[in-house]
N, C-alpha and C positions, 0 to 999 in steps of 0.2 A: 477227593484226594484222601488218602490213603492215611491214617493217623496210626503214629505208635509214641509208648515211651522209651527212655533211656536214661541207663544208671553210668553216669562216666566217671573218672576220675584217676587217681595215679595208683600204681602197684600198690599194695598192702595196704589200704585203704579201707578194705571191709568190702567191697560189691560184690561178691559172691554172696554173702550172706543177708545184705538187703535184700537183693534182687531177689533171692528164695522167696522170702518173704513177701517181698511184693506181687510174684508171680503168685502166688498160691489164693491170696486176695483177691486179685484182679482177672483172675483165669486168665496169666499171659503165655504166652511160649517164649524161650531167651534164643535170642542172636547174638551170638560170641562177636564183640568187637573189639577183636585182639588178633593182632597181626603172627603172630607166633603159635597159636593154640589151634592153626588150623592144622601144624602138622602130628601126625602119627608121632607116638612114641616118645612124642616131648612133652613127659607129663608135671612131674616135678617142676623143672624149672618154669613151667611155665603156668605153673600152681593152675591146674585146671579143675573144673567143678569134678568132684569126684565121682564114679560110678550109682552112689547110692544117692549124691544130689541130685545125678542128672536123671536118676529114677524115679522122683519127684518131679521134677517140672522138664518138659521137652528141651533140648538145647539143638540149638543149631548152627552149624559152621564152624565146629570141632571135629577135628581127627578125619581130616577126609583127603590131603592130599601127602605126599612123601616127603622127606625133608630134603629129598633131590630136588624139587621140583620147585619153580619159579611163578609168582603171584602177586598181579597188580592191584594197586588199589582201585582202579575200573573192574577188574575181576571180581573184587569183593562186593562193590556196587550192583554187579549183577546177580551175581549170587543172594545178595542181603535180601535184595526185590525180589529175587523167586521164592526166598523163604517165605519172607514176609506175606507174600500173597496166598502162599500155602494157609497159613497160621489162621490170616482174615477167612481162608475158606470154610475152617473147621470153627467159625465165629468166634474164634480166640483173640487178645490182644498180643501184637508183637513187643516184646522188649528188650531192646537193643543195651547190652553190658558190656563193659571194658574200656580200657585205655588206650586204643589207638586212635587218636585224634582225626590222622588222615581219614582212617575208616570211615568215621563219623560223619567229615565234611563231604564223601563222596554219595552218601546219602542225603543228606540236606541240601547240597546242592545238586542232585538229577543227573540225568544223563546230558552229556555235551553235546553240542547240534553235530560238530564231526569230534571223533576219537583219532587219534594216531595211531597207522598199522603197525604191524609188528613183521619181522623175521626174525625167525630163529636160525636161518643161514648166516646172515649179515654179522649177528650178535655173536655167532659162535667163531665168526671170521675176527671181529675186534676183538674176543676175549684172547683170542691165539695170538696177539701182537699185547699183551698188557701182561707180561708176566715179570718184568724188570720193573725195579723203580724209574728207568730211562724209558721205557716201554708208556709206563702208565704217566708220565710228566707229558711226553709227548702226545697223547690221546686227549689230555686234557686241555693242551696247550694249541690243540688241533677245535675241541669245544669252544675256547676261549677265542677263535675266530671266526666262528661262526654263529655261537650264539654267546655272547660274554654274557647277560644276562644270567642266562641258568649255570653258567661257569662260576659267577659271583656266589651262587648258591650251593655249590656242590665240591665240597674237599675231591681233590685230585686226587685220594686215594680210595673216596668212594666208585672204586669202578665201574660197578653196574650202574650208577646213576649218569655218569660221565657215556658208558655206553650208550645207554638208554635214548641220550638226549642226542648223542650222535646219529645212533641209529633212524630219531626221526626225521631228524635233516637229510640224510642218503636218501629215505623213501620216499620222502615227501618236497623236498627243498624246504621246507620250513621249519622256523625252528620251535623247542618246546616251551620257550615262550610264547608263541603265537596260539599253541593248542591251548596253553593255561588262562589265556587271556580268554578263549573262544568259552573253556567250560566255567569261565562267571558270568554268563548268559544264559547258562543253564536253567531248564526250568525244573522245579522238585517236584516231585511225584510223591513224595508224605511228609508231613507235617510231623515233626519230633519233639515231644515234651522231654526236655531234657534236663535231668534231675543230676547236678554234679558234686561229687564229696570233696570237701574242702578243710583245711587245717587253719585256725588262728594261729597256731604256732607250729611253725613247720617243725622243731624238733620231735615233736609227738609223731609224726611223719616219720621221720628218719629213723625212729626207735622202731615202730615196727616193720619198716626196711628192714633192720638189721635181725630182726626175731626174724622174721621171716628167710632170710638167707640162714640162719643158724640149725632152721626149721627143715629147709630144703635138705641141707648138709648130712643132719641126720636123717630123716627120711630117704638119702640113698641117691643122691644129685651124680657124687662120681660114678656112682657104675652107672649109672643111665647114660650119662656123654661118655665114659668107654665104650660101654653097649652098642652106641650108633656110630661111633669110631671105628670099633673092630667091623662093621656089617657096610662099613663104605656109605653108611647115610647123612655123615657130616663131610660131605668135600670143601675143601676152602674156598672154591667158586662159590656155593648154594650162601644163600638171603640164610637158612636156617643157622652156618656154623657160626653167623655173626651176632645170633642173639644173644643177649645179656643173659648169663647165667651157663653158656655152655662155650661160648671163644673164653671167658675166662680159667676155666679148667682145662680146656684143651691145651692150652699154653702151658699148664701144671704138668698135663700129661706128654708133652712135648718136650719134659725137661729145661724150659725156658725161665721156668721159678719155681716155690718151693709152695707147698698146700695152703700153708697159712697165708704166704702172701698173695696166692691168688683169690682166698676167700675175701680175703680185706679186700682186695680189689674188685671183685663183683660188688661189698658191700657199697665202696665206693662208686660204681659204674650204677648202679643201682638208684641208690640216691639222686644222681647227676640224672637221671631218666625219670626221676619222681619230681625233679625239680622243674624239668622240660615238662613233663604232662600238666604238672599246674597251670604254668604260662600257658599252655594250647589252651585248657579247658576254661580258662579265665579270661578269652576274648572272647569266647561265646557270651555275649550280652543276655540273650534269651532263655539262658539257664537258668534253673531256680537252684540255690545253693544249698546242701545240707552241713554245715558243720557236725565233725565228727568229735571236735574239744569245744570248751567255751572259751569266751575271752581269757580269762585267767590261767588257761593253758589246759585246767582239770579236765579228764576224758568223760563225755556222753554216756552213759549207759545202754545197754543195746534196748532195752523197750524205748528209752526217750529217744532215741535215733528213730525204730521202726515206729514212733507214733508220728513224728516229725514228716518222714519218710509218707507216711498213708497221705496226712494234711499236705504236702507237695503235689502228690499225684493225682488227689481230686482236684486241688483246684487246676492244674494242667487239662485236665479231662474233662471239668465242667467248661472252660472255657472252648473245648472245640464244639 
């Protein structure tokens, strides 16, 4: 079985800088664990590693899809395992880095005995009848009738997830819930030694989030969003258009709010997302925790964090 390290945690917790230090010390190549960094031209809003940082350490699964394209967690698992094998073939250690918990789960879980099929034609057909509130409500009610468990976990306005669950049922006669249960019996292909960045004082994280949003705006996030819209790459029906940092500024550009309101909502959305990420990763009992702050709320220095990171990595590697 393969072995990889991982640095996970909420947005704005400092994963990129620590991952570069870890990768240089342990001869790693980085596999991105971010569901939006996969898209080309979405650079500022997704906080991608810079060109200089990627020159220092090879990065994988960044900038390989157009924002108009769809991509699933199962797609990610297949691509991530392919990248992992390539890294191993070069005698280097794979290092997963990012905050998309669902992606990490697919890697840890391994391949399902049976994966549900897909049909672009059926998906487009269902999308064509999801344009109004009434149509979206009807689709969700349809899901309630065939797969109530999935319906209960999916908001009726999350059209793509509703449609995916209906697509699975229409193609197989079995529910998404059935396939989700199957996936829990999968065999893992890789052991992941996970280090999760965390905070004793959540306000420290929220302050970092607000600062990051301000930095993104100063770096030209609004221009990036506008260019993507003008090029037709942020269509309303795409996953990319729903990304935090993009949907809020799309609302501003559509005249639905002021720029100040959009930025404040962006900060609020990012703080809420960071909170969900903390909750998700705290459920992984096997992960080692690296606290960015002390119990009294004071922030640790970069040197302190790096030394703690190395000690945790050593423990995980020696345990193999």
